[in-house]
A tleap script that builds the chain and sets N, CA, C and O, in Angstrom:
source leaprc.protein.ff14SB
mol = sequence {
  NMET GLN ILE ASN TYR LEU GLY TRP ASP ASN
  GLU SER ILE GLN LEU ARG LYS CYS TYR GLU
  VAL ALA ARG LYS HIE ASP LYS PRO ILE VAL
  VAL MET GLU PRO VAL LYS GLY GLY THR LEU
  ALA GLN VAL PRO GLU LYS ALA GLU LYS LEU
  PHE LYS GLY TYR HIE PRO ASP MET SER VAL
  PRO SER TRP ALA ILE MET MET VAL LEU SER
  GLY MET SER ASP LEU PRO LEU SER ARG GLN
  GLU ASN ASP PRO LEU ARG ILE LEU CILE
}
set mol.1.N position { 60.294 -86.515 0.116 }
set mol.1.CA position { 59.128 -85.818 0.604 }
set mol.1.C position { 58.264 -86.810 1.369 }
set mol.1.O position { 58.034 -87.926 0.904 }
set mol.2.N position { 57.793 -86.410 2.527 }
set mol.2.CA position { 56.878 -87.231 3.307 }
set mol.2.C position { 55.478 -86.647 3.198 }
set mol.2.O position { 55.288 -85.437 3.324 }
set mol.3.N position { 54.512 -87.503 2.966 }
set mol.3.CA position { 53.123 -87.062 2.857 }
set mol.3.C position { 52.322 -87.654 3.998 }
set mol.3.O position { 52.387 -88.855 4.258 }
set mol.4.N position { 51.579 -86.822 4.664 }
set mol.4.CA position { 50.608 -87.249 5.661 }
set mol.4.C position { 49.302 -86.574 5.269 }
set mol.4.O position { 49.288 -85.384 4.954 }
set mol.5.N position { 48.217 -87.315 5.287 }
set mol.5.CA position { 46.943 -86.797 4.795 }
set mol.5.C position { 46.484 -85.529 5.499 }
set mol.5.O position { 45.764 -84.725 4.908 }
set mol.6.N position { 46.886 -85.336 6.741 }
set mol.6.CA position { 46.449 -84.151 7.475 }
set mol.6.C position { 46.983 -82.867 6.857 }
set mol.6.O position { 46.373 -81.809 7.015 }
set mol.7.N position { 48.101 -82.938 6.165 }
set mol.7.CA position { 48.679 -81.741 5.579 }
set mol.7.C position { 48.333 -81.514 4.126 }
set mol.7.O position { 48.782 -80.537 3.527 }
set mol.8.N position { 47.531 -82.410 3.543 }
set mol.8.CA position { 47.262 -82.351 2.107 }
set mol.8.C position { 46.681 -81.011 1.669 }
set mol.8.O position { 47.174 -80.415 0.711 }
set mol.9.N position { 45.656 -80.531 2.340 }
set mol.9.CA position { 45.034 -79.259 1.970 }
set mol.9.C position { 45.313 -78.155 2.984 }
set mol.9.O position { 44.677 -77.102 2.937 }
set mol.10.N position { 46.250 -78.380 3.900 }
set mol.10.CA position { 46.595 -77.381 4.901 }
set mol.10.C position { 47.326 -76.221 4.231 }
set mol.10.O position { 48.308 -76.434 3.519 }
set mol.11.N position { 46.855 -74.997 4.454 }
set mol.11.CA position { 47.430 -73.825 3.798 }
set mol.11.C position { 48.897 -73.595 4.160 }
set mol.11.O position { 49.681 -73.171 3.311 }
set mol.12.N position { 49.274 -73.865 5.392 }
set mol.12.CA position { 50.662 -73.602 5.787 }
set mol.12.C position { 51.624 -74.699 5.325 }
set mol.12.O position { 52.817 -74.441 5.162 }
set mol.13.N position { 51.126 -75.910 5.113 }
set mol.13.CA position { 51.984 -77.019 4.689 }
set mol.13.C position { 51.954 -77.196 3.171 }
set mol.13.O position { 52.996 -77.420 2.555 }
set mol.14.N position { 50.781 -77.099 2.570 }
set mol.14.CA position { 50.576 -77.170 1.119 }
set mol.14.C position { 51.151 -78.443 0.486 }
set mol.14.O position { 51.871 -78.383 -0.510 }
set mol.15.N position { 50.825 -79.579 1.073 }
set mol.15.CA position { 51.352 -80.841 0.562 }
set mol.15.C position { 50.898 -81.155 -0.857 }
set mol.15.O position { 51.656 -81.736 -1.634 }
set mol.16.N position { 49.680 -80.781 -1.199 }
set mol.16.CA position { 49.210 -81.043 -2.567 }
set mol.16.C position { 50.140 -80.380 -3.582 }
set mol.16.O position { 50.540 -81.007 -4.564 }
set mol.17.N position { 50.481 -79.119 -3.348 }
set mol.17.CA position { 51.369 -78.402 -4.269 }
set mol.17.C position { 52.769 -79.011 -4.263 }
set mol.17.O position { 53.399 -79.136 -5.313 }
set mol.18.N position { 53.250 -79.387 -3.084 }
set mol.18.CA position { 54.568 -80.030 -2.990 }
set mol.18.C position { 54.576 -81.349 -3.760 }
set mol.18.O position { 55.536 -81.668 -4.462 }
set mol.19.N position { 53.491 -82.109 -3.617 }
set mol.19.CA position { 53.365 -83.382 -4.330 }
set mol.19.C position { 53.418 -83.160 -5.845 }
set mol.19.O position { 54.114 -83.884 -6.558 }
set mol.20.N position { 52.691 -82.170 -6.326 }
set mol.20.CA position { 52.658 -81.896 -7.763 }
set mol.20.C position { 54.043 -81.524 -8.287 }
set mol.20.O position { 54.428 -81.949 -9.376 }
set mol.21.N position { 54.790 -80.738 -7.522 }
set mol.21.CA position { 56.150 -80.367 -7.923 }
set mol.21.C position { 57.060 -81.599 -7.923 }
set mol.21.O position { 57.849 -81.786 -8.849 }
set mol.22.N position { 56.954 -82.432 -6.899 }
set mol.22.CA position { 57.774 -83.643 -6.827 }
set mol.22.C position { 57.495 -84.564 -8.009 }
set mol.22.O position { 58.430 -85.090 -8.613 }
set mol.23.N position { 56.230 -84.766 -8.345 }
set mol.23.CA position { 55.875 -85.629 -9.481 }
set mol.23.C position { 56.389 -85.035 -10.792 }
set mol.23.O position { 56.866 -85.761 -11.664 }
set mol.24.N position { 56.289 -83.721 -10.925 }
set mol.24.CA position { 56.764 -83.048 -12.138 }
set mol.24.C position { 58.253 -83.315 -12.360 }
set mol.24.O position { 58.705 -83.442 -13.498 }
set mol.25.N position { 59.007 -83.399 -11.269 }
set mol.25.CA position { 60.453 -83.605 -11.349 }
set mol.25.C position { 60.855 -85.056 -11.081 }
set mol.25.O position { 62.025 -85.351 -10.835 }
set mol.26.N position { 59.870 -85.957 -11.133 }
set mol.26.CA position { 60.098 -87.399 -10.981 }
set mol.26.C position { 60.826 -87.752 -9.683 }
set mol.26.O position { 61.740 -88.577 -9.679 }
set mol.27.N position { 60.416 -87.127 -8.593 }
set mol.27.CA position { 60.994 -87.389 -7.272 }
set mol.27.C position { 60.143 -88.414 -6.537 }
set mol.27.O position { 58.922 -88.430 -6.696 }
set mol.28.N position { 60.774 -89.278 -5.727 }
set mol.28.CA position { 60.011 -90.292 -4.990 }
set mol.28.C position { 59.148 -89.684 -3.892 }
set mol.28.O position { 59.470 -88.632 -3.341 }
set mol.29.N position { 58.064 -90.355 -3.590 }
set mol.29.CA position { 57.117 -89.925 -2.568 }
set mol.29.C position { 57.081 -90.992 -1.478 }
set mol.29.O position { 56.987 -92.182 -1.777 }
set mol.30.N position { 57.156 -90.575 -0.227 }
set mol.30.CA position { 57.032 -91.477 0.913 }
set mol.30.C position { 55.700 -91.172 1.572 }
set mol.30.O position { 55.450 -90.038 1.981 }
set mol.31.N position { 54.844 -92.177 1.676 }
set mol.31.CA position { 53.499 -91.987 2.213 }
set mol.31.C position { 53.441 -92.481 3.649 }
set mol.31.O position { 53.866 -93.597 3.948 }
set mol.32.N position { 52.913 -91.644 4.539 }
set mol.32.CA position { 52.711 -92.050 5.926 }
set mol.32.C position { 51.275 -92.529 6.080 }
set mol.32.O position { 50.350 -91.862 5.615 }
set mol.33.N position { 51.078 -93.656 6.717 }
set mol.33.CA position { 49.757 -94.250 6.940 }
set mol.33.C position { 48.969 -94.357 5.629 }
set mol.33.O position { 47.938 -93.702 5.472 }
set mol.34.N position { 49.445 -95.172 4.695 }
set mol.34.CA position { 48.883 -95.208 3.352 }
set mol.34.C position { 47.434 -95.656 3.233 }
set mol.34.O position { 46.742 -95.232 2.308 }
set mol.35.N position { 46.961 -96.489 4.129 }
set mol.35.CA position { 45.584 -96.951 3.980 }
set mol.35.C position { 44.621 -96.230 4.916 }
set mol.35.O position { 43.502 -96.693 5.136 }
set mol.36.N position { 45.047 -95.114 5.458 }
set mol.36.CA position { 44.194 -94.338 6.361 }
set mol.36.C position { 42.859 -94.048 5.679 }
set mol.36.O position { 42.790 -93.331 4.681 }
set mol.37.N position { 41.838 -94.608 6.228 }
set mol.37.CA position { 40.517 -94.410 5.645 }
set mol.37.C position { 40.296 -95.195 4.364 }
set mol.37.O position { 39.253 -95.045 3.727 }
set mol.38.N position { 41.249 -96.028 3.971 }
set mol.38.CA position { 41.104 -96.819 2.755 }
set mol.38.C position { 41.384 -96.058 1.479 }
set mol.38.O position { 41.111 -96.562 0.389 }
set mol.39.N position { 41.925 -94.848 1.588 }
set mol.39.CA position { 42.128 -94.001 0.418 }
set mol.39.C position { 42.938 -94.683 -0.676 }
set mol.39.O position { 42.561 -94.626 -1.846 }
set mol.40.N position { 44.036 -95.321 -0.320 }
set mol.40.CA position { 44.847 -95.983 -1.342 }
set mol.40.C position { 44.495 -97.444 -1.537 }
set mol.40.O position { 44.801 -98.023 -2.579 }
set mol.41.N position { 43.865 -98.039 -0.559 }
set mol.41.CA position { 43.574 -99.468 -0.632 }
set mol.41.C position { 42.333 -99.768 -1.457 }
set mol.41.O position { 42.177 -100.885 -1.952 }
set mol.42.N position { 41.458 -98.801 -1.611 }
set mol.42.CA position { 40.209 -99.033 -2.324 }
set mol.42.C position { 40.210 -98.255 -3.636 }
set mol.42.O position { 39.952 -97.051 -3.660 }
set mol.43.N position { 40.502 -98.951 -4.708 }
set mol.43.CA position { 40.503 -98.348 -6.038 }
set mol.43.C position { 39.302 -98.891 -6.804 }
set mol.43.O position { 38.692 -99.867 -6.367 }
set mol.44.N position { 38.950 -98.286 -7.929 }
set mol.44.CA position { 37.849 -98.835 -8.731 }
set mol.44.C position { 38.131 -100.293 -9.116 }
set mol.44.O position { 39.284 -100.686 -9.295 }
set mol.45.N position { 37.079 -101.074 -9.237 }
set mol.45.CA position { 37.210 -102.508 -9.519 }
set mol.45.C position { 38.021 -102.776 -10.785 }
set mol.45.O position { 38.816 -103.715 -10.830 }
set mol.46.N position { 37.820 -101.954 -11.806 }
set mol.46.CA position { 38.547 -102.133 -13.063 }
set mol.46.C position { 40.062 -101.986 -12.843 }
set mol.46.O position { 40.854 -102.742 -13.406 }
set mol.47.N position { 40.450 -101.011 -12.026 }
set mol.47.CA position { 41.872 -100.809 -11.725 }
set mol.47.C position { 42.428 -101.975 -10.924 }
set mol.47.O position { 43.540 -102.437 -11.181 }
set mol.48.N position { 41.657 -102.451 -9.953 }
set mol.48.CA position { 42.115 -103.582 -9.139 }
set mol.48.C position { 42.329 -104.824 -10.009 }
set mol.48.O position { 43.296 -105.560 -9.809 }
set mol.49.N position { 41.436 -105.059 -10.968 }
set mol.49.CA position { 41.586 -106.215 -11.857 }
set mol.49.C position { 42.868 -106.115 -12.685 }
set mol.49.O position { 43.535 -107.121 -12.927 }
set mol.50.N position { 43.207 -104.904 -13.117 }
set mol.50.CA position { 44.453 -104.718 -13.863 }
set mol.50.C position { 45.665 -105.071 -12.998 }
set mol.50.O position { 46.556 -105.802 -13.430 }
set mol.51.N position { 45.685 -104.544 -11.779 }
set mol.51.CA position { 46.794 -104.829 -10.871 }
set mol.51.C position { 46.892 -106.323 -10.584 }
set mol.51.O position { 47.966 -106.913 -10.698 }
set mol.52.N position { 45.780 -106.924 -10.216 }
set mol.52.CA position { 45.765 -108.343 -9.847 }
set mol.52.C position { 46.064 -109.240 -11.049 }
set mol.52.O position { 46.637 -110.318 -10.893 }
set mol.53.N position { 45.679 -108.798 -12.240 }
set mol.53.CA position { 45.979 -109.569 -13.437 }
set mol.53.C position { 47.471 -109.627 -13.729 }
set mol.53.O position { 47.970 -110.619 -14.261 }
set mol.54.N position { 48.167 -108.577 -13.384 }
set mol.54.CA position { 49.609 -108.533 -13.613 }
set mol.54.C position { 50.373 -109.302 -12.547 }
set mol.54.O position { 51.302 -110.047 -12.859 }
set mol.55.N position { 49.982 -109.121 -11.281 }
set mol.55.CA position { 50.666 -109.809 -10.175 }
set mol.55.C position { 49.653 -110.034 -9.059 }
set mol.55.O position { 49.487 -109.165 -8.203 }
set mol.56.N position { 48.970 -111.181 -9.045 }
set mol.56.CA position { 47.866 -111.426 -8.115 }
set mol.56.C position { 48.238 -111.409 -6.635 }
set mol.56.O position { 47.366 -111.205 -5.791 }
set mol.57.N position { 49.502 -111.616 -6.304 }
set mol.57.CA position { 49.893 -111.653 -4.894 }
set mol.57.C position { 50.186 -110.278 -4.297 }
set mol.57.O position { 50.286 -110.148 -3.077 }
set mol.58.N position { 50.321 -109.263 -5.126 }
set mol.58.CA position { 50.627 -107.923 -4.610 }
set mol.58.C position { 49.351 -107.201 -4.194 }
set mol.58.O position { 48.305 -107.350 -4.826 }
set mol.59.N position { 49.451 -106.424 -3.130 }
set mol.59.CA position { 48.300 -105.624 -2.706 }
set mol.59.C position { 48.170 -104.419 -3.630 }
set mol.59.O position { 49.147 -104.001 -4.251 }
set mol.60.N position { 46.985 -103.872 -3.721 }
set mol.60.CA position { 46.757 -102.703 -4.574 }
set mol.60.C position { 47.628 -101.519 -4.143 }
set mol.60.O position { 48.264 -100.907 -5.001 }
set mol.61.N position { 47.687 -101.168 -2.852 }
set mol.61.CA position { 48.516 -100.019 -2.459 }
set mol.61.C position { 49.998 -100.200 -2.761 }
set mol.61.O position { 50.710 -99.217 -2.967 }
set mol.62.N position { 50.471 -101.438 -2.789 }
set mol.62.CA position { 51.901 -101.657 -2.993 }
set mol.62.C position { 52.381 -101.168 -4.355 }
set mol.62.O position { 53.575 -100.920 -4.527 }
set mol.63.N position { 51.501 -101.026 -5.308 }
set mol.63.CA position { 51.888 -100.554 -6.636 }
set mol.63.C position { 52.324 -99.093 -6.621 }
set mol.63.O position { 53.107 -98.677 -7.474 }
set mol.64.N position { 51.839 -98.323 -5.682 }
set mol.64.CA position { 52.118 -96.888 -5.666 }
set mol.64.C position { 53.083 -96.473 -4.566 }
set mol.64.O position { 53.391 -95.289 -4.437 }
set mol.65.N position { 53.560 -97.409 -3.782 }
set mol.65.CA position { 54.303 -97.043 -2.581 }
set mol.65.C position { 55.722 -97.578 -2.623 }
set mol.65.O position { 55.951 -98.757 -2.892 }
set mol.66.N position { 56.671 -96.691 -2.351 }
set mol.66.CA position { 58.068 -97.073 -2.276 }
set mol.66.C position { 58.456 -97.408 -0.838 }
set mol.66.O position { 59.274 -98.297 -0.605 }
set mol.67.N position { 57.866 -96.691 0.132 }
set mol.67.CA position { 58.219 -96.862 1.537 }
set mol.67.C position { 57.011 -96.520 2.394 }
set mol.67.O position { 56.220 -95.644 2.043 }
set mol.68.N position { 56.871 -97.207 3.510 }
set mol.68.CA position { 55.786 -96.933 4.447 }
set mol.68.C position { 56.394 -96.565 5.791 }
set mol.68.O position { 57.225 -97.299 6.327 }
set mol.69.N position { 55.975 -95.427 6.335 }
set mol.69.CA position { 56.377 -95.030 7.675 }
set mol.69.C position { 55.204 -95.324 8.586 }
set mol.69.O position { 54.174 -94.653 8.523 }
set mol.70.N position { 55.358 -96.314 9.420 }
set mol.70.CA position { 54.256 -96.770 10.252 }
set mol.70.C position { 54.095 -95.913 11.495 }
set mol.70.O position { 55.076 -95.517 12.124 }
set mol.71.N position { 52.852 -95.632 11.838 }
set mol.71.CA position { 52.549 -94.910 13.062 }
set mol.71.C position { 52.056 -95.841 14.153 }
set mol.71.O position { 51.530 -95.385 15.169 }
set mol.72.N position { 52.219 -97.143 13.954 }
set mol.72.CA position { 51.723 -98.124 14.917 }
set mol.72.C position { 52.522 -98.057 16.213 }
set mol.72.O position { 53.725 -97.796 16.210 }
set mol.73.N position { 51.826 -98.299 17.316 }
set mol.73.CA position { 52.457 -98.167 18.629 }
set mol.73.C position { 52.848 -99.498 19.271 }
set mol.73.O position { 53.516 -99.507 20.305 }
set mol.74.N position { 52.442 -100.621 18.676 }
set mol.74.CA position { 52.863 -101.904 19.237 }
set mol.74.C position { 53.156 -102.892 18.110 }
set mol.74.O position { 52.722 -102.702 16.974 }
set mol.75.N position { 53.882 -103.930 18.433 }
set mol.75.CA position { 54.365 -104.888 17.440 }
set mol.75.C position { 53.253 -105.607 16.671 }
set mol.75.O position { 53.352 -105.709 15.449 }
set mol.76.N position { 52.189 -106.115 17.331 }
set mol.76.CA position { 51.135 -106.783 16.550 }
set mol.76.C position { 50.486 -105.864 15.505 }
set mol.76.O position { 50.217 -106.299 14.386 }
set mol.77.N position { 50.237 -104.621 15.856 }
set mol.77.CA position { 49.648 -103.692 14.888 }
set mol.77.C position { 50.621 -103.393 13.757 }
set mol.77.O position { 50.218 -103.302 12.597 }
set mol.78.N position { 51.882 -103.243 14.084 }
set mol.78.CA position { 52.893 -102.992 13.066 }
set mol.78.C position { 52.993 -104.166 12.097 }
set mol.78.O position { 53.087 -103.971 10.886 }
set mol.79.N position { 52.973 -105.385 12.632 }
set mol.79.CA position { 53.012 -106.574 11.762 }
set mol.79.C position { 51.791 -106.625 10.850 }
set mol.79.O position { 51.904 -106.946 9.667 }
set mol.80.N position { 50.633 -106.309 11.403 }
set mol.80.CA position { 49.401 -106.330 10.612 }
set mol.80.C position { 49.476 -105.303 9.487 }
set mol.80.O position { 49.085 -105.591 8.356 }
set mol.81.N position { 49.969 -104.124 9.787 }
set mol.81.CA position { 50.051 -103.072 8.772 }
set mol.81.C position { 51.056 -103.414 7.687 }
set mol.81.O position { 50.834 -103.098 6.519 }
set mol.82.N position { 52.151 -104.050 8.052 }
set mol.82.CA position { 53.223 -104.312 7.100 }
set mol.82.C position { 53.146 -105.674 6.426 }
set mol.82.O position { 53.924 -105.939 5.510 }
set mol.83.N position { 52.248 -106.535 6.840 }
set mol.83.CA position { 52.119 -107.865 6.262 }
set mol.83.C position { 51.975 -107.847 4.737 }
set mol.83.O position { 52.614 -108.658 4.067 }
set mol.84.N position { 51.158 -106.953 4.163 }
set mol.84.CA position { 51.023 -106.955 2.699 }
set mol.84.C position { 52.316 -106.611 1.972 }
set mol.84.O position { 52.430 -106.871 0.774 }
set mol.85.N position { 53.283 -106.037 2.659 }
set mol.85.CA position { 54.522 -105.638 2.008 }
set mol.85.C position { 55.537 -106.773 1.911 }
set mol.85.O position { 56.568 -106.612 1.259 }
set mol.86.N position { 55.274 -107.906 2.536 }
set mol.86.CA position { 56.227 -109.026 2.522 }
set mol.86.C position { 56.568 -109.476 1.110 }
set mol.86.O position { 57.691 -109.909 0.851 }
set mol.87.N position { 55.626 -109.380 0.213 }
set mol.87.CA position { 55.871 -109.833 -1.160 }
set mol.87.C position { 56.931 -108.979 -1.851 }
set mol.87.O position { 57.557 -109.421 -2.814 }
set mol.88.N position { 57.128 -107.775 -1.365 }
set mol.88.CA position { 58.094 -106.881 -1.991 }
set mol.88.C position { 59.528 -107.174 -1.567 }
set mol.88.O position { 60.473 -106.667 -2.173 }
set mol.89.N position { 59.690 -107.985 -0.535 }
set mol.89.CA position { 61.034 -108.258 -0.006 }
set mol.89.C position { 61.710 -109.334 -0.828 }
set mol.89.O position { 62.849 -109.706 -0.542 }
savepdb mol mol.pdb
quit
C-alpha cells in the first residue's frame, strides 16, 4: 500500500481506512514524502528521547518507515531527502 498525505481523508481514496485495514492484517506500509510538513519527523520530545536512547544515529522517521518513494526532481534534493536513511544500509 502506498500512502500520500493528500489522499488520507479523501472520500474517493479513503487512505485512512485502507491504512487501518493494512495495520490490522500486519501488512507493510510505504510512505510517500514522509516528512511533508514535518508530520513524521517531529514527535513529542519524550518519544524522541526513547528512539535516540536506543539508537542515537537513527532519525526519528526511520523507525516507522520501510521504504521511501521520493518525489524529488533533481539529484541534490534527492540526496538531501535520503541522507538520513544511510544508516539503514
